[in-house]
C-alpha positions as CSV (number, residue, x, y, z in Angstrom):
1,M,-55.2,85.4,124.1
2,L,-56.3,82.5,126.1
3,T,-53.9,80.3,124.1
4,D,-51.1,82.4,124.5
5,A,-51.8,82.4,128.6
6,T,-52.1,78.6,128.4
7,R,-48.7,78.2,126.5
8,V,-47.0,80.3,129.2
9,W,-48.5,78.4,132.0
10,H,-47.5,75.1,130.4
11,A,-44.1,76.3,129.6
12,C,-43.4,77.3,133.2
13,R,-43.8,75.0,136.1
14,R,-44.3,77.3,138.7
15,F,-47.3,79.1,136.9
16,Q,-49.1,75.7,136.3
17,W,-51.5,76.3,139.3
18,I,-52.5,79.4,137.2
19,G,-53.8,77.2,134.4
20,A,-57.1,76.6,135.9
21,L,-57.7,80.3,136.4
22,G,-57.1,81.0,132.7
23,P,-60.6,81.1,131.2
24,I,-62.2,83.2,134.2
25,S,-59.2,85.5,134.1
26,V,-59.8,86.1,130.4
27,A,-63.6,86.8,130.8
28,S,-63.0,89.0,133.6
29,L,-60.4,90.9,131.7
30,S,-62.5,91.0,128.5
31,I,-65.6,92.2,130.8
32,S,-63.5,95.0,132.5
33,T,-62.0,96.2,129.2
34,V,-65.2,96.6,127.3
35,Y,-66.8,98.4,130.4
36,L,-64.0,100.7,131.6
37,G,-63.0,101.5,128.0
38,N,-66.8,102.2,127.0
39,L,-66.1,100.1,123.9
40,E,-69.6,99.6,123.3
41,Q,-70.4,103.4,122.1
42,Q,-66.6,104.0,121.0
43,A,-65.9,100.6,118.9
44,G,-69.5,99.4,118.4
45,I,-68.8,96.1,120.3
46,A,-72.2,94.3,121.0
47,V,-72.7,93.3,124.7
48,V,-75.7,91.1,126.2
49,G,-77.2,94.2,128.2
50,S,-78.7,94.0,131.6
51,I,-79.3,90.5,132.9
52,T,-82.4,90.0,135.2
53,G,-81.5,88.6,138.5
54,G,-83.1,86.0,140.5
55,L,-84.1,82.4,140.1
56,P,-87.1,81.3,137.5
57,E,-90.5,80.1,139.2
58,M,-90.5,76.5,140.1
59,T,-93.5,74.7,138.5
60,A,-94.4,70.9,138.7
61,S,-94.3,70.7,134.6
62,W,-90.6,71.9,134.8
63,W,-89.7,69.0,137.3
64,L,-92.0,66.4,135.9
65,P,-92.6,66.7,132.2
66,M,-95.6,64.5,131.8
67,D,-95.7,65.0,128.0
68,D,-92.9,62.8,127.5
69,F,-93.5,60.3,130.3
70,P,-94.4,57.4,128.0
71,Q,-91.2,57.7,126.0
72,L,-89.1,58.4,129.2
73,A,-90.8,55.4,131.4
74,A,-89.9,53.0,128.2
75,T,-86.5,54.1,128.1
76,A,-85.9,53.8,131.9
77,V,-87.3,50.2,131.8
78,V,-84.7,49.2,128.8
79,I,-81.9,50.9,130.7
80,S,-82.8,48.9,134.0
81,F,-83.1,45.8,132.3
82,V,-79.7,46.2,130.4
83,S,-78.1,47.2,133.9
84,L,-79.7,44.1,135.4
85,L,-78.2,41.8,132.8
86,E,-75.0,43.5,133.0
87,S,-74.5,43.0,136.7
88,I,-75.4,39.5,136.4
89,S,-72.9,38.8,133.7
90,I,-70.2,40.4,136.0
91,A,-71.3,38.2,138.9
92,R,-71.0,35.1,136.7
93,A,-67.7,36.1,135.2
94,L,-66.3,36.9,138.5
95,A,-67.6,33.6,140.4
96,E,-65.2,31.0,140.9
97,P,-66.1,27.7,139.6
98,Q,-65.9,26.1,143.0
99,Q,-67.9,28.6,144.9
100,D,-70.9,28.1,142.1
101,V,-71.3,24.6,143.4
102,L,-71.6,25.5,147.1
103,H,-73.5,28.9,146.4
104,P,-75.0,29.3,142.9
105,L,-75.7,32.5,141.6
106,D,-79.2,33.7,142.2
107,A,-80.6,36.2,139.7
108,N,-83.3,37.1,142.3
109,Q,-80.4,38.4,144.7
110,E,-78.9,40.5,141.8
111,L,-82.3,42.1,141.1
112,L,-82.7,42.9,144.8
113,G,-79.1,44.1,144.7
114,E,-79.8,46.4,141.7
115,L,-82.9,47.7,143.5
116,A,-81.1,48.7,146.6
């Protein structure tokens, strides 16, 4: 059903704005059909059931998974190092040869730029 609707929306220029609404339209139509037609009992279509409302509790272990901290810290250090090397390489590639004599590239300044 979604692919048919997509074909129609791509074929007709004036209906292209509806293309973004396609997935939500198909989901809404399907939910309405199952609910209003009582298809759960009549056709045996399985539904999710009731979904509890609200947000889960916020805990420190959810925000800061300390079990994985050594592995995450090592990965973060490697990514930072690669990022610094990349920025220095780009700065050297973009620097003009005459400018290098007057203002040589300073890796410490690049590091400060990465930290900012």
